[in-house]
C-alpha positions in Angstrom: -28.7 30.9 -214.5 -31.2 32.2 -211.9 -29.8 32.8 -208.5 -32.0 30.1 -206.9 -30.6 27.5 -209.3 -27.0 28.6 -208.6 -27.6 28.1 -204.9 -29.2 24.7 -205.4 -26.3 23.5 -207.6 -23.7 24.8 -205.1 -25.5 23.0 -202.2 -25.6 19.8 -204.1 -21.9 20.0 -204.8 -21.2 20.5 -201.1 -23.4 17.6 -200.1 -21.6 15.4 -202.6 -18.1 16.3 -201.3 -19.2 15.8 -197.7 -20.6 12.4 -198.6 -17.3 11.3 -200.2 -15.3 12.4 -197.2 -17.7 10.8 -194.9 -17.6 7.5 -196.8 -13.8 7.6 -196.9 -13.7 8.2 -193.1 -16.1 5.3 -192.4 -14.1 2.9 -194.6 -10.9 3.8 -192.8 -12.5 2.9 -189.5 -13.6 -0.5 -190.8 -10.2 -1.8 -192.0 -7.3 -3.2 -190.2 -4.8 -0.5 -189.0 -1.6 -2.5 -189.3 -0.3 -3.0 -192.8 3.3 -4.2 -192.8 3.7 -5.3 -196.4 1.6 -3.4 -198.8 2.2 -5.9 -201.6 1.0 -8.9 -199.6 -1.6 -7.6 -197.1 -5.1 -7.3 -198.4 -7.2 -4.8 -196.6 -10.2 -6.6 -195.1 -13.2 -5.2 -193.2 -12.8 -5.2 -189.4 -16.5 -5.5 -188.8 -16.8 -8.9 -190.6 -16.8 -11.8 -188.2 -16.2 -15.0 -190.2 -17.9 -18.3 -189.3 -14.6 -19.8 -188.0 -14.2 -16.7 -185.9 -17.6 -17.2 -184.4 -16.8 -20.8 -183.6 -13.6 -19.7 -181.8 -15.5 -17.2 -179.7 -18.2 -19.8 -178.9 -15.4 -22.2 -177.7 -14.1 -19.5 -175.4 -11.1 -18.3 -177.3 -10.2 -14.6 -177.1 -8.9 -12.0 -179.5 -5.4 -11.3 -178.1 -5.5 -7.6 -179.0 -8.5 -7.0 -176.7 -6.1 -8.0 -173.9 -3.0 -6.1 -175.1 -3.4 -3.6 -178.0 0.4 -3.3 -178.3 0.7 -6.8 -179.6 0.8 -6.6 -183.4 -0.9 -9.0 -185.7 -0.3 -9.9 -189.3 -1.8 -13.4 -189.9 0.4 -14.7 -192.7 -2.2 -17.2 -193.8 -4.7 -14.3 -194.3 -2.2 -12.9 -196.9 -0.3 -14.4 -199.9 3.0 -13.9 -198.0 3.3 -17.5 -196.9 4.8 -20.7 -198.2 1.6 -21.7 -200.2 1.3 -18.2 -201.7 -2.4 -18.3 -201.0 -4.8 -16.6 -198.6 -6.3 -19.7 -196.8 -7.9 -17.7 -193.9 -10.3 -15.5 -195.9 -12.0 -13.1 -193.5 -10.1 -14.2 -190.5 -7.6 -11.4 -189.7 -7.6 -11.4 -185.8 -5.4 -13.7 -183.7 -7.3 -15.9 -181.2 -6.0 -18.0 -178.4 -7.3 -19.9 -175.4 -7.5 -17.6 -172.4 -4.6 -19.2 -170.6 -2.3 -18.9 -173.7 -3.5 -15.4 -174.4 -2.7 -14.3 -170.8 0.7 -15.8 -171.1 1.3 -13.9 -174.3 0.3 -10.6 -172.7 2.9 -11.3 -170.0 5.5 -12.1 -172.6 4.7 -8.8 -174.3 5.2 -6.9 -171.1 8.5 -8.7 -170.4 9.8 -7.8 -173.8 8.8 -4.1 -173.5 10.3 -3.8 -170.1 13.7 -4.8 -171.4 13.3 -3.3 -174.9 10.8 -0.4 -174.9 10.9 -0.1 -178.7 10.2 -3.8 -179.4 6.8 -5.4 -179.9 5.6 -8.9 -180.4 4.3 -9.5 -183.9 2.0 -12.5 -184.3 2.0 -14.4 -187.6 -0.4 -17.2 -186.6 -2.4 -18.3 -183.5 -5.5 -20.5 -183.4 -5.8 -22.4 -186.7 -8.8 -24.3 -188.0 -8.3 -28.0 -188.7 -9.5 -27.5 -192.2 -6.5 -25.2 -192.8 -4.3 -27.8 -191.2 -5.4 -30.3 -193.9 -4.8 -27.7 -196.6 -1.2 -27.0 -195.4 -0.4 -30.7 -195.0 -1.7 -31.6 -198.4 0.3 -28.8 -200.1 3.5 -30.4 -198.8 2.8 -33.8 -200.3 6.2 -33.9 -202.1 7.8 -34.2 -198.6 7.7 -37.6 -196.9 5.2 -37.5 -194.0 7.8 -38.0 -191.2 9.9 -35.1 -192.5 6.8 -33.1 -193.2 6.0 -33.1 -189.5 9.0 -30.9 -188.9 7.0 -28.1 -190.6 3.3 -28.9 -190.4 1.7 -31.2 -187.8 -0.3 -34.1 -189.4 -4.1 -33.4 -189.3 -4.5 -36.9 -187.9 -2.9 -35.9 -184.6 -3.6 -32.2 -184.9 -1.4 -29.2 -184.3 -1.4 -27.4 -181.0 -2.5 -24.4 -183.1 -5.7 -26.3 -183.8 -6.5 -26.2 -180.0 -5.7 -22.4 -179.8 -2.6 -23.1 -177.6 0.3 -22.3 -179.9 1.5 -19.1 -181.5 3.9 -18.2 -184.3 5.5 -14.8 -183.9 8.5 -12.6 -184.2 9.8 -9.3 -182.7 9.0 -5.9 -184.4 11.3 -2.9 -184.0 9.3 0.4 -183.8 12.5 2.4 -184.5 13.3 0.7 -187.8 9.7 -0.2 -188.5 10.7 -3.7 -189.5 10.7 -7.1 -187.8 14.1 -8.2 -186.4 16.3 -10.2 -188.8 16.0 -13.8 -187.6 18.1 -15.3 -190.4 15.1 -16.7 -192.3 11.6 -15.7 -193.2 8.6 -17.1 -191.4 7.8 -20.7 -192.6 11.3 -21.2 -194.0 11.7 -25.0 -194.6 15.3 -25.8 -193.9 18.0 -26.3 -191.4 18.6 -22.6 -191.0 15.2 -22.3 -189.2 16.1 -25.0 -186.7 16.9 -23.8 -183.2 18.7 -27.1 -182.5 21.2 -26.3 -185.3 21.7 -22.6 -184.6 25.3 -22.9 -183.3 26.3 -25.1 -186.2 24.8 -22.6 -188.6 26.7 -19.8 -186.7 30.0 -21.8 -186.9 29.4 -22.4 -190.6 28.8 -18.7 -191.2 25.2 -19.2 -192.3 23.7 -17.5 -189.3 25.1 -14.2 -187.9 25.7 -13.4 -184.2 23.1 -10.6 -184.5 20.5 -13.0 -186.0 21.0 -15.5 -183.3 20.9 -12.7 -180.7 17.5 -11.6 -182.1 16.1 -15.1 -181.8 17.2 -15.2 -178.2 15.4 -11.9 -177.5 12.2 -13.5 -178.7 12.9 -16.9 -177.0 13.7 -15.3 -173.6 10.5 -13.3 -173.6 8.4 -16.3 -174.4 10.2 -18.7 -172.1 10.0 -16.2 -169.1 6.2 -16.8 -169.0 6.2 -20.6 -169.7 5.9 -20.8 -173.5 7.9 -23.7 -174.9 9.9 -23.6 -178.1 10.2 -26.4 -180.6 13.4 -27.4 -182.3 12.5 -27.0 -186.0 11.0 -23.5 -186.1 12.4 -20.4 -184.4 9.0 -18.7 -184.6 6.8 -21.4 -183.0 5.9 -21.6 -179.3 3.5 -23.8 -177.4 1.6 -22.7 -174.3 1.0 -26.3 -173.2 1.7 -29.8 -174.6 -0.4 -31.5 -177.3 -1.7 -34.1 -174.8 -2.7 -31.4 -172.3 -4.4 -29.3 -175.1 -6.4 -32.4 -176.2 -7.5 -33.1 -172.6 -8.7 -29.5 -172.1 -10.0 -28.1 -175.4 -12.0 -28.9 -178.5 -10.4 -28.7 -181.9 -11.2 -25.5 -183.9 -12.8 -27.0 -187.0 
């Protein structure tokens, strides 16, 4: 092969390799950086803003990680690791809240880290579109409506999530690289998830002292800034009441 052809082939190979590396680098920059469960978290482009996300931004909601990058986010309804085993959020991977609720969460994050430097808040759900509320409600149609409200608010009255003023979350340990053991998974439907029954569960040997202590770590951080717990889900906290949310904010459709 003539020398000039050899040089041309060699240069083409170098260009091809550089292009592959460049593309790989660009793709890495465009995907979410936190993957906690490789078998359930689908890598989604960070630069895509979904229609529901645009509506949240137009309504004044904020991406909580823009206020505190140490808060971790794994929206469970944007994965298949949830009680419906279905990704119902699509391109929505960022957690949004009303500014007041977001500021409270940042304060809770700081309070947690001051006491436990290796702990981080890990958000499973925040502002939730009403369309998703309908989906979740309908998928629990085997449970009587009154009992169903222990787990999913009726779309007829709307969840505080639908106003961007509620958050579902846990505590993540940077040392073990795992969420703390709270005794149940997120979205566990049963008595073991009920804060109001914790001491009965402890007495019956169904909840350990450490599991209860882990829940209290989360609860104290959230309560210290004004977040209110509910009695049927250890992971759920409201920044304000439903009545107050309705008077202040529009529903995220």
